[in-house]
N, C-alpha and C positions, 0 to 999 in steps of 0.2 A: 740317641747319638744315631748324628748323620753319616749313613754311609756314602762314601766314595772311591766307584768303578773308573780303571786305569781299560785302554783299549790303544793296541797299533803302533806295538814294536813289533819290531820285528831287525833281522837283519838287514843288511845294502855296505856298499861296496861308497870308498870315499868318497864326497864329492855327491852324494845320493844327496834323497829326499824324504820322511819320516813327516806322518803329523801322530803325533797321540793326541785323545782324546780323553774328557772324567765326566763321568759322566754324575754327577751329585744324588742323594732321594732326599731331598732337598729342594727350595729354592735359591737359588743363588743369590735373593736379596736380601737372603738373614744374614748370610759377608761380607765381612766390609774387605775380607782380604784371601782372595782363590792365585794359589800358581803351582807350580814344578820345581821338584828342586826332585836331586842322584846321586845314585852311591858304586863307583868303582869296587873292583874289588881292592881288597887289601885299606879302604880309604871311607872317608870321615863323607855323612853323608854330607853334600856340601847346595846352594843355595839357585835357583839356574833362575830364575821370572819369576813376579808373582804384579796380579796387576788388582788395585784399589777400587774400592765405592766409588776414587772418586775421579774414576776411566786414567789412575797413573798408573802405566807399566813403568817396572824396574825390567834390567837386565843386568848378570855376573857382567863380567865385562873377555870374559873367555867364548859366550855367545852373542854376546851383543851383534847386532848387522845377520847374522848367520839367522838367528830363533823369531818367532813373533808369538805371541800368546795375542790371544782374541775367546768372545764370547762367544757360544753361541747363542742362535735362535732358537734352541729350543733352551727354555729357564732354567735351568739345572747341566744344561753341559760349559763344559771352556774349550782347548787344543791349544797343541804345545808349537804349533809349526817347526820342524825343522832341516833347515836347509845345508850346503858345501859340508857336510855333517867327515870330520874327520874321528880316527878311531880315536882319539882321544875322551872323541864324549860316549865313548858304550863306557855302559854302564846300566843302573836298571834305575829308571824316574818312577817318581813317584807322585800323584796329585794334593796338596793341601788344601788348605780352608782354615780359613777364622771366624767363629761367629761372632755379627755385634753381644749377642747372650755368653755372659762371664770369659768373652773372648775364649769360646774352645773351639778349643783346636780338633780336623780333623785327616789323617789318611788312606789315601788308596793304601793295596795290598800290593803296587809296583805292577812295569813292567820292561821288558828287555828291552834295551837296543845295543844293539852290536854293527861295529863299523868294519869292514874290514872287506881287503881284496881277494 
């Protein structure tokens, strides 16, 4: 089972920035998709962004133009750069990866992002 560990959450004022990191216990070459989801209080988990092995990146409309998903220089990390943050971005953010083998999906434990003045 691949382990994913997020870091970088915190509290920021509206308009501020945060960068989330996800470190996997295996090389990302074994994933055909890696990305981020979030869950706000009282709401279902929702898609934020995903990076496919084809280098295509997809974003939710709500974050397009403000968030950037990228791979790290290390072979097992990816990031979510979040700019122009809004209060509605407040949520627990989870990193996610889907393996080539049997399409096995892994989730991190989540990191809290709070956008508030």
